[in-house]
Backbone as numpy.savetxt, mean C-alpha at the origin, in Angstrom:
# Nx Ny Nz CAx CAy CAz Cx Cy Cz
-10.74 19.90 16.35 -11.47 18.81 15.69 -10.87 17.47 16.11
-11.69 16.51 16.45 -11.17 15.22 16.90 -12.09 14.12 16.41
-11.50 13.08 15.83 -12.26 11.91 15.40 -11.69 10.71 16.13
-12.52 10.02 16.88 -12.05 8.86 17.63 -11.94 7.67 16.68
-10.73 7.19 16.49 -10.50 6.08 15.59 -10.33 4.79 16.40
-10.81 3.66 15.87 -10.64 2.40 16.59 -9.18 2.00 16.68
-8.82 1.34 17.77 -7.45 0.92 18.01 -7.35 -0.61 18.05
-6.22 -1.10 17.62 -5.85 -2.50 17.79 -4.51 -2.49 18.50
-4.38 -3.28 19.56 -3.10 -3.33 20.25 -2.30 -4.52 19.74
-1.16 -4.23 19.15 -0.27 -5.27 18.61 1.08 -5.10 19.29
1.50 -6.11 20.01 2.79 -6.04 20.67 2.88 -4.93 21.70
1.75 -4.63 22.34 1.74 -3.59 23.36 1.65 -2.18 22.83
1.55 -2.02 21.49 1.46 -0.70 20.88 0.08 -0.54 20.25
-0.64 0.54 20.56 -1.94 0.74 19.92 -1.78 1.08 18.45
-2.46 0.34 17.59 -2.42 0.60 16.15 -3.76 1.21 15.76
-3.72 2.44 15.27 -4.95 3.14 14.93 -5.38 2.76 13.53
-6.64 2.39 13.39 -7.18 2.07 12.07 -7.72 3.34 11.45
-7.21 3.67 10.29 -7.56 4.93 9.65 -8.98 4.95 9.12
-9.60 6.08 9.28 -10.91 6.31 8.67 -10.69 6.55 7.18
-11.42 5.82 6.34 -11.29 5.97 4.89 -12.57 6.60 4.38
-12.62 7.94 4.26 -13.86 8.60 3.84 -14.16 8.34 2.37
-15.43 8.35 2.00 -15.76 8.16 0.58 -15.34 9.37 -0.25
-15.00 9.12 -1.51 -14.63 10.20 -2.42 -15.89 10.90 -2.93
-15.83 12.22 -3.01 -16.93 12.95 -3.62 -16.95 12.72 -5.13
-15.76 12.66 -5.71 -15.63 12.38 -7.14 -14.53 11.34 -7.32
-14.58 10.62 -8.40 -13.56 9.63 -8.67 -12.25 10.31 -9.08
-11.09 9.69 -8.79 -9.82 10.26 -9.24 -9.80 10.42 -10.76
-9.18 11.50 -11.21 -9.08 11.72 -12.65 -8.00 10.86 -13.29
-7.10 10.33 -12.46 -6.00 9.53 -12.97 -6.47 8.11 -13.24
-6.56 7.76 -14.49 -7.01 6.43 -14.85 -6.12 5.86 -15.94
-5.80 4.61 -15.83 -5.00 3.95 -16.86 -5.34 2.47 -16.83
-5.61 1.90 -17.97 -5.99 0.50 -18.03 -4.76 -0.39 -18.17
-4.76 -1.49 -17.46 -3.69 -2.48 -17.58 -4.09 -3.54 -18.60
-3.14 -4.12 -19.29 -3.47 -5.27 -20.14 -3.96 -6.43 -19.28
-4.83 -7.24 -19.83 -5.35 -8.40 -19.10 -4.55 -9.64 -19.46
-3.82 -10.16 -18.49 -3.07 -11.39 -18.70 -4.00 -12.57 -18.47
-4.12 -13.49 -19.42 -5.03 -14.63 -19.23 -4.72 -15.37 -17.93
-5.76 -15.73 -17.20 -5.54 -16.35 -15.89 -4.81 -17.69 -16.00
-4.96 -18.38 -17.11 -4.22 -19.64 -17.24 -2.73 -19.42 -17.44
-2.34 -18.14 -17.61 -0.92 -17.81 -17.72 -0.34 -17.28 -16.41
-1.20 -17.07 -15.40 -0.70 -16.59 -14.11 0.21 -17.64 -13.47
1.23 -17.16 -12.80 2.19 -18.05 -12.15 2.45 -17.59 -10.72
2.77 -18.54 -9.88 3.15 -18.21 -8.51 4.52 -17.54 -8.51
4.69 -16.58 -7.63 6.00 -15.96 -7.43 6.04 -15.34 -6.05
7.23 -15.11 -5.55 7.41 -14.41 -4.28 8.77 -13.74 -4.28
8.77 -12.45 -3.97 10.04 -11.72 -3.87 10.66 -12.02 -2.51
11.61 -12.92 -2.48 12.28 -13.24 -1.22 13.52 -12.36 -1.08
13.74 -11.89 0.11 14.90 -11.04 0.35 14.79 -9.66 -0.27
13.54 -9.22 -0.56 13.35 -7.89 -1.14 13.81 -6.84 -0.13
14.62 -5.88 -0.54 15.17 -4.92 0.42 14.23 -3.76 0.75
12.93 -3.89 0.46 12.00 -2.87 0.93 11.84 -3.03 2.44
11.67 -1.92 3.13 11.65 -1.93 4.59 10.21 -1.93 5.09
9.90 -2.85 6.01 8.58 -2.87 6.63 8.46 -1.62 7.51
7.43 -0.84 7.27 7.26 0.43 7.97 6.48 0.26 9.26
6.47 1.32 10.07 5.77 1.30 11.35 5.04 2.62 11.52
3.72 2.59 11.41 2.94 3.82 11.53 2.73 4.24 12.98
3.22 3.40 13.92 3.07 3.73 15.32 1.61 3.81 15.72
1.26 4.78 16.54 -0.11 4.90 17.02 -0.90 5.94 16.24
-0.46 6.23 15.02 -1.17 7.18 14.15 -2.05 6.43 13.14
-3.09 7.11 12.66 -3.95 6.53 11.63 -3.38 6.76 10.24
-2.11 6.48 10.08 -1.36 6.87 8.88 -1.16 5.72 7.91
-2.04 4.71 7.96 -1.83 3.52 7.13 -1.79 3.85 5.65
-2.62 4.77 5.20 -2.68 5.09 3.77 -1.38 5.70 3.27
-0.79 6.60 4.06 0.50 7.16 3.68 1.57 6.11 3.61
1.52 5.16 4.53 2.53 4.09 4.55 2.34 3.13 3.39
1.09 2.78 3.09 0.83 1.89 1.95 1.23 2.54 0.64
0.94 3.85 0.51 1.27 4.56 -0.73 2.78 4.62 -0.94
3.53 4.91 0.12 4.98 4.97 0.00 5.57 3.59 -0.29
5.01 2.56 0.35 5.54 1.21 0.17 5.30 0.68 -1.24
4.13 0.98 -1.82 3.88 0.51 -3.19 4.86 1.13 -4.16
5.18 2.41 -3.97 6.13 3.05 -4.88 7.54 2.51 -4.66
7.91 2.25 -3.41 9.21 1.64 -3.14 9.36 0.31 -3.87
8.33 -0.54 -3.75 8.40 -1.85 -4.40 8.42 -1.70 -5.91
7.59 -0.78 -6.43 7.52 -0.58 -7.88 8.88 -0.17 -8.43
9.56 0.74 -7.74 10.89 1.17 -8.18 11.88 0.01 -8.12
11.81 -0.78 -7.05 12.75 -1.90 -6.90 12.52 -2.94 -8.00
11.25 -3.24 -8.29 10.94 -4.21 -9.34 11.48 -3.74 -10.68
11.33 -2.44 -10.96 11.80 -1.91 -12.22 13.30 -1.93 -12.35
13.98 -1.57 -11.25 15.45 -1.52 -11.29 16.03 -2.92 -11.25
15.39 -3.81 -10.51 15.86 -5.19 -10.48 16.77 -5.47 -9.30
18.07 -5.37 -9.50 19.00 -5.80 -8.46 19.44 -4.67 -7.55
19.05 -3.44 -7.84 19.48 -2.32 -7.01 18.78 -2.36 -5.66
19.42 -1.79 -4.65 18.80 -1.71 -3.34 17.64 -0.72 -3.38
16.58 -1.07 -2.66 15.43 -0.17 -2.60 15.76 1.04 -1.76
15.20 2.17 -2.11 15.34 3.36 -1.29 14.10 3.50 -0.43
14.25 4.03 0.79 13.11 4.19 1.67 12.48 5.56 1.45
11.21 5.55 1.13 10.47 6.78 0.88 9.62 7.16 2.09
9.32 8.44 2.21 8.64 8.94 3.39 7.13 8.71 3.33
6.63 7.91 4.26 5.19 7.73 4.42 4.57 8.94 5.10
5.35 9.62 5.93 4.84 10.75 6.70 4.63 11.98 5.82
5.46 12.15 4.80 5.24 13.23 3.82 3.87 13.04 3.18
3.58 11.80 2.77 2.30 11.51 2.11 1.14 11.77 3.06
1.25 11.24 4.28 0.13 11.36 5.21 -0.11 12.81 5.64
0.97 13.56 5.86 0.80 14.97 6.24 0.06 15.73 5.15
0.38 15.46 3.90 -0.30 16.11 2.79 -1.77 15.70 2.71
-2.04 14.42 2.98 -3.39 13.91 2.86 -4.30 14.32 4.01
-3.76 14.30 5.24 -4.62 14.53 6.40 -4.68 16.00 6.81
-3.78 16.84 6.28 -3.82 18.26 6.57 -3.56 18.60 8.02
-2.87 17.71 8.74 -2.53 17.98 10.12 -3.46 17.34 11.13
-4.57 16.76 10.67 -5.51 16.09 11.57 -5.35 14.59 11.42
-5.07 13.90 12.52 -4.86 12.45 12.47 -6.21 11.76 12.39
-6.75 11.71 11.18 -8.11 11.23 11.01 -8.23 10.20 9.89
-7.12 9.69 9.40 -7.17 8.79 8.27 -7.27 9.56 6.97
-7.33 8.84 5.86 -7.36 9.50 4.55 -7.90 8.54 3.50
-8.21 9.08 2.34 -8.82 8.30 1.28 -7.77 7.72 0.33
-7.95 6.46 -0.02 -6.97 5.77 -0.87 -6.89 6.40 -2.26
-8.03 6.78 -2.82 -8.02 7.42 -4.13 -7.29 8.74 -4.12
-7.38 9.49 -3.02 -6.65 10.75 -2.91 -5.14 10.51 -2.92
-4.70 9.41 -2.31 -3.27 9.09 -2.31 -2.76 8.82 -3.71
-3.60 8.18 -4.53 -3.24 7.91 -5.92 -2.92 9.22 -6.66
-3.81 10.19 -6.53 -3.63 11.46 -7.23 -2.43 12.21 -6.66
-2.29 12.22 -5.33 -1.17 12.91 -4.69 0.17 12.34 -5.16
0.26 11.02 -5.25 1.53 10.40 -5.63 1.89 10.67 -7.08
0.91 11.01 -7.90 1.23 11.41 -9.26 1.61 12.89 -9.32
0.83 13.73 -8.66 1.02 15.17 -8.78 2.17 15.70 -7.93
2.33 15.15 -6.73 3.29 15.70 -5.76 4.43 14.72 -5.48
4.11 13.43 -5.35 5.12 12.44 -5.02 5.44 12.42 -3.54
6.56 11.82 -3.20 7.04 11.84 -1.82 8.55 11.87 -1.83
9.12 12.30 -0.71 10.57 12.48 -0.62 11.22 11.26 0.03
12.54 11.30 0.11 13.25 10.27 0.85 12.85 10.32 2.32
12.88 9.17 2.96 12.44 9.07 4.35 13.25 9.99 5.29
14.50 10.21 4.97 15.37 10.98 5.85 14.98 12.45 5.95
14.15 12.95 5.03 13.81 14.37 5.02 12.63 14.73 5.93
11.92 13.72 6.44 10.74 13.99 7.27 10.81 13.14 8.53
10.69 13.77 9.69 10.71 13.03 10.95 9.48 12.14 11.06
9.67 10.95 11.61 8.55 10.04 11.80 7.56 10.65 12.78
6.28 10.51 12.46 5.23 11.09 13.29 4.81 12.48 12.85
5.41 13.01 11.78 5.04 14.33 11.27 3.71 14.24 10.53
2.70 14.99 10.99 1.42 15.01 10.27 1.01 16.44 9.90
1.80 17.42 10.30 1.50 18.82 9.97 2.20 19.16 8.65
1.46 19.42 7.58 2.11 19.71 6.28 2.95 20.98 6.32
2.71 21.88 7.28 3.51 23.11 7.39 4.91 22.82 7.91
5.13 21.61 8.42 6.46 21.24 8.93 7.29 20.50 7.89
6.78 20.38 6.68 7.55 19.74 5.61 8.51 20.77 5.02
9.77 20.43 5.00 10.80 21.38 4.57 10.77 21.62 3.06
11.37 22.72 2.67 11.52 23.02 1.24 12.30 21.93 0.54
13.32 21.41 1.23 14.14 20.33 0.66 13.29 19.07 0.45
12.40 18.75 1.40 11.54 17.58 1.26 10.61 17.74 0.06
10.03 18.94 -0.07 9.10 19.18 -1.18 9.82 19.10 -2.53
11.04 19.60 -2.57 11.81 19.55 -3.82 12.18 18.11 -4.17
12.55 17.34 -3.16 12.96 15.96 -3.41 11.78 15.11 -3.87
10.57 15.46 -3.44 9.39 14.70 -3.83 9.20 14.68 -5.34
9.73 15.67 -6.04 9.62 15.69 -7.49 10.32 14.51 -8.15
11.26 13.89 -7.40 12.01 12.76 -7.94 11.35 11.42 -7.70
10.28 11.40 -6.92 9.69 10.12 -6.52 8.18 10.19 -6.66
7.73 10.02 -7.89 6.31 10.07 -8.20 5.89 8.78 -8.89
4.57 8.62 -9.04 4.10 7.57 -9.92 3.80 8.19 -11.28
4.07 7.44 -12.32 3.81 7.93 -13.67 2.40 7.59 -14.10
1.96 6.40 -13.73 0.63 5.93 -14.08 0.03 5.21 -12.90
-1.26 5.24 -12.82 -1.96 4.47 -11.80 -3.38 4.33 -12.23
-4.07 3.38 -11.68 -5.46 3.19 -12.06 -6.25 2.46 -11.01
-7.54 2.73 -10.96 -8.45 2.12 -10.00 -8.69 0.66 -10.37
-8.77 -0.17 -9.36 -9.05 -1.59 -9.54 -10.35 -1.92 -8.81
-11.20 -2.72 -9.43 -12.53 -2.96 -8.87 -12.71 -4.34 -8.26
-12.08 -5.35 -8.83 -12.34 -6.73 -8.39 -11.06 -7.39 -7.90
-11.23 -8.52 -7.20 -10.06 -9.28 -6.75 -9.24 -9.77 -7.94
-9.92 -10.17 -9.01 -9.19 -10.61 -10.20 -8.41 -9.45 -10.83
-8.96 -8.23 -10.77 -8.23 -7.06 -11.26 -6.95 -6.85 -10.47
-7.05 -6.99 -9.14 -5.87 -6.81 -8.28 -4.85 -7.90 -8.58
-5.31 -9.14 -8.70 -4.41 -10.25 -9.02 -3.71 -10.02 -10.36
-4.45 -9.53 -11.35 -3.86 -9.27 -12.66 -2.76 -8.22 -12.55
-3.01 -7.16 -11.77 -2.00 -6.12 -11.60 -0.76 -6.67 -10.92
-0.95 -7.47 -9.88 0.19 -8.06 -9.16 0.95 -9.02 -10.08
0.22 -9.80 -10.89 0.87 -10.71 -11.82 1.71 -9.95 -12.83
1.28 -8.73 -13.18 2.04 -7.87 -14.10 3.10 -7.05 -13.36
3.30 -7.37 -12.08 4.33 -6.73 -11.24 4.06 -5.25 -11.01
2.77 -4.91 -10.91 2.38 -3.56 -10.51 1.88 -3.61 -9.08
2.63 -3.10 -8.12 2.17 -3.10 -6.73 0.90 -2.28 -6.57
0.13 -2.59 -5.53 -1.17 -1.94 -5.32 -1.32 -1.48 -3.87
-2.09 -0.42 -3.71 -2.54 0.06 -2.42 -4.02 -0.31 -2.33
-4.38 -1.14 -1.36 -5.77 -1.60 -1.28 -6.30 -1.46 0.15
-7.62 -1.42 0.27 -8.26 -1.39 1.58 -8.55 -2.81 2.05
-8.54 -2.99 3.37 -8.96 -4.24 3.99 -9.77 -3.89 5.23
-10.47 -4.88 5.75 -11.18 -4.71 7.01 -10.38 -5.42 8.09
-9.83 -4.64 9.03 -9.05 -5.20 10.13 -9.77 -4.95 11.44
-9.74 -5.93 12.32 -10.30 -5.79 13.66 -9.27 -6.28 14.67
-9.67 -6.34 15.93 -8.72 -6.65 17.00 -8.05 -8.01 16.82
-8.71 -8.91 16.09 -8.14 -10.25 15.91 -7.09 -10.30 14.80
-6.76 -9.17 14.20 -5.84 -9.19 13.06 -4.40 -9.52 13.46
-4.14 -9.58 14.74 -2.83 -10.04 15.17 -2.72 -11.54 15.13
-3.85 -12.23 14.92 -3.88 -13.69 14.96 -3.67 -14.28 13.57
-2.52 -14.07 12.99 -2.20 -14.63 11.67 -1.98 -16.13 11.83
-2.62 -16.94 10.96 -2.55 -18.39 11.13 -1.23 -18.97 10.62
-1.13 -20.29 10.67 0.12 -20.97 10.31 0.48 -20.78 8.84
-0.50 -20.44 8.00 -0.24 -20.20 6.59 0.01 -18.72 6.29
0.11 -17.91 7.35 0.39 -16.50 7.16 -0.82 -15.69 6.75
-2.03 -16.15 7.07 -3.27 -15.49 6.66 -3.98 -14.90 7.89
-4.30 -13.61 7.88 -5.04 -13.02 9.00 -6.53 -13.34 8.89
-7.28 -13.16 9.99 -8.73 -13.42 9.95 -9.45 -12.53 8.94
-10.53 -13.04 8.39 -11.41 -12.27 7.50 -12.51 -11.63 8.35
-12.65 -10.31 8.23 -13.66 -9.58 8.99 -14.56 -8.82 8.02
-15.81 -9.21 7.87 -16.72 -8.45 7.00 -16.95 -7.05 7.56
-17.17 -6.09 6.67 -17.48 -4.73 7.11 -16.78 -3.68 6.27
-16.89 -2.44 6.71 -16.29 -1.31 6.01 -14.77 -1.41 6.01
-14.15 -1.21 4.84 -12.70 -1.16 4.78 -12.18 -0.06 5.69
-11.18 -0.38 6.53 -10.69 0.60 7.49 -9.17 0.63 7.62
-8.48 -0.09 6.74 -7.02 -0.15 6.82 -6.46 -0.24 5.41
-5.47 0.60 5.10 -4.83 0.59 3.79 -3.53 -0.19 3.88
-3.29 -1.06 2.91 -2.10 -1.91 2.92 -1.51 -1.97 1.51
-0.25 -2.33 1.45 0.45 -2.47 0.18 0.55 -3.95 -0.18
0.24 -4.29 -1.43 0.33 -5.68 -1.88 1.15 -5.76 -3.16
1.72 -6.96 -3.39 2.47 -7.17 -4.62 3.78 -7.90 -4.39
4.04 -8.37 -3.17 5.30 -9.04 -2.85 5.29 -10.52 -3.23
4.15 -11.00 -3.71 4.08 -12.39 -4.13 2.66 -12.77 -4.47
2.51 -13.96 -5.07 1.19 -14.47 -5.46 1.28 -15.98 -5.45
0.29 -16.62 -4.84 0.31 -18.08 -4.73 -1.13 -18.61 -4.78
-1.24 -19.90 -5.04 -2.54 -20.56 -4.98 -2.75 -21.12 -3.57
-3.93 -20.88 -3.02 -4.26 -21.44 -1.72 -4.72 -22.88 -1.84
-5.06 -23.47 -0.71 -5.51 -24.87 -0.71 -6.80 -25.05 -1.51
-7.59 -23.98 -1.61 -8.84 -24.05 -2.37 -8.63 -23.81 -3.86
-7.37 -23.59 -4.27 -7.05 -23.36 -5.68 -7.14 -21.91 -6.11
-7.68 -21.04 -5.24 -7.81 -19.63 -5.60 -6.51 -18.89 -5.26
-6.40 -17.70 -5.84 -5.15 -16.95 -5.71 -5.11 -16.11 -4.45
-3.93 -16.06 -3.84 -3.65 -15.23 -2.67 -2.50 -14.28 -3.00
-2.48 -13.13 -2.33 -1.49 -12.10 -2.62 -0.72 -11.75 -1.35
0.58 -11.60 -1.48 1.41 -11.27 -0.32 1.34 -9.77 -0.03
1.08 -9.45 1.22 0.86 -8.08 1.67 1.96 -7.65 2.63
2.35 -6.37 2.56 3.23 -5.77 3.56 2.41 -4.81 4.42
2.42 -5.04 5.72 1.69 -4.18 6.64 2.61 -3.06 7.13
2.04 -2.12 7.90 2.82 -1.01 8.44 2.75 -0.98 9.96
2.79 -2.20 10.55 2.74 -2.33 12.01 4.03 -2.95 12.53
5.13 -2.73 11.85 6.47 -3.20 12.21 6.62 -4.69 11.90
7.82 -5.19 12.05 8.10 -6.60 11.76 7.59 -7.53 12.85
7.06 -6.97 13.96 6.52 -7.81 15.03 5.15 -8.37 14.67
4.51 -7.78 13.66 3.19 -8.25 13.24 3.33 -9.29 12.14
2.41 -10.25 12.12 2.37 -11.22 11.02 3.64 -12.05 10.96
4.10 -12.29 9.74 5.34 -13.03 9.52 6.40 -12.02 9.10
7.05 -11.43 10.08 8.06 -10.41 9.80 7.48 -9.15 9.19
6.18 -8.89 9.45 5.52 -7.70 8.89 4.69 -7.99 7.66
4.67 -9.26 7.21 3.96 -9.64 5.99 2.85 -10.64 6.31
1.94 -10.83 5.35 0.92 -11.87 5.44 0.43 -12.14 4.02
-0.55 -13.05 3.90 -1.17 -13.35 2.62 -2.66 -13.03 2.72
-3.17 -12.31 1.72 -4.58 -11.97 1.64 -5.30 -12.89 0.66
-6.57 -13.14 0.93 -7.39 -14.00 0.09 -8.52 -13.18 -0.55
-9.22 -13.81 -1.46 -10.36 -13.16 -2.11 -11.39 -12.70 -1.07
-11.58 -13.48 -0.01 -12.57 -13.13 1.00 -12.21 -11.83 1.72
-10.93 -11.57 1.91 -10.53 -10.31 2.55 -11.01 -9.11 1.74
-11.03 -9.25 0.43 -11.46 -8.16 -0.45 -12.98 -8.13 -0.59
-13.58 -9.27 -0.89 -14.98 -9.29 -1.26 -15.93 -9.16 -0.07
-15.46 -9.46 1.13 -16.35 -9.37 2.28 -16.25 -8.01 2.99
-15.70 -7.03 2.32 -15.72 -5.66 2.85 -16.56 -4.80 1.91
-17.08 -3.70 2.42 -17.77 -2.75 1.57 -17.03 -1.41 1.68
-17.31 -0.52 0.72 -16.57 0.73 0.67 -15.11 0.51 0.31
-14.84 -0.59 -0.39 -13.45 -0.95 -0.67 -12.87 -0.13 -1.82
-11.54 0.04 -1.78 -10.82 0.78 -2.81 -9.48 0.12 -3.09
-9.00 0.25 -4.31 -7.68 -0.26 -4.67 -7.17 0.47 -5.91
-5.86 0.62 -6.01 -5.24 1.14 -7.23 -3.87 0.52 -7.40
-3.41 0.47 -8.64 -2.06 0.01 -8.95 -1.19 1.21 -9.30
0.13 1.02 -9.25 1.04 2.11 -9.60 2.13 1.64 -10.55
2.60 2.59 -11.35 3.83 2.44 -12.11 4.71 3.63 -11.75
5.99 3.40 -11.55 6.88 4.46 -11.09 7.20 5.44 -12.21
7.37 6.70 -11.82 7.87 7.70 -12.75 9.30 7.36 -13.13
9.68 7.72 -14.34 11.04 7.41 -14.80 11.94 8.64 -14.73
11.70 9.51 -13.72 12.61 10.63 -13.50 14.03 10.11 -13.32
14.12 9.00 -12.59 15.39 8.31 -12.45 15.33 7.04 -13.30
16.12 6.95 -14.36 16.03 5.84 -15.30 16.16 4.49 -14.62
15.45 3.52 -15.16 15.54 2.16 -14.63 14.41 1.78 -13.72
13.44 2.65 -13.51 12.34 2.32 -12.59 11.11 1.83 -13.31
11.22 1.52 -14.59 10.07 1.03 -15.33 9.69 -0.36 -14.85
8.38 -0.67 -14.81 7.99 -2.04 -14.45 8.45 -3.01 -15.53
8.72 -4.24 -15.16 9.21 -5.20 -16.17 8.10 -5.60 -17.13
8.48 -6.05 -18.29 7.54 -6.59 -19.25 7.36 -8.08 -18.91
6.13 -8.46 -18.60 5.84 -9.85 -18.25 5.46 -10.60 -19.53
6.27 -11.55 -19.92 6.02 -12.31 -21.14 5.34 -13.63 -20.82
4.48 -14.06 -21.71 3.80 -15.34 -21.49 4.39 -16.39 -22.42
């Protein structure tokens, strides 16, 4: 079985854009977030955050990388000053794609990260997409790194509210060949169309020149892309795509101290 996925060449490396198939049914995992009044939203940016920018290489593994990165950030936010641990994106993607490098569904990642979790990065070799090659030790360690709660997000304001409450999100975007052309403000081009790339957001929030809110994103195309692997997304990046998906996460408290902070107004 083979599915030809579109490629973007960034820094001489082909970056495969994952196919995001529609869900037959909605995820059963649902949890509502409190709504923080928009007049209480504040700009913030996690500078010097010790989460590691990942590199999916030439695989369509963006969803696995976004899922692992959101949980890494969520754990770091909850713990506060502790160093972030690197979680395996390849464990997630191997489970989701079943050994076929064909992309995966964002909603499926939400359920997987609650039910199965992911292991430390050191337990799975980079580029592993065959779930039969995941070791017993990796599967056992995944029990320690799950999400406790997560929920689907429908609108840009929903995503902003989650980020303002310090809940990282895995969201879809539409990326094309021009996505290497991040402008002076750290914003990639807006491309209307079907969402085809999963990314992790929640590293910051700011007002743009138009007064609307922008969210800091971590990509999985290495630190050579964007501004050290990061960029800022706008409302247009979300609203001008169709077939879009997003969810927020809260870390499991198997290891104490990973609770998201309480945001006071």
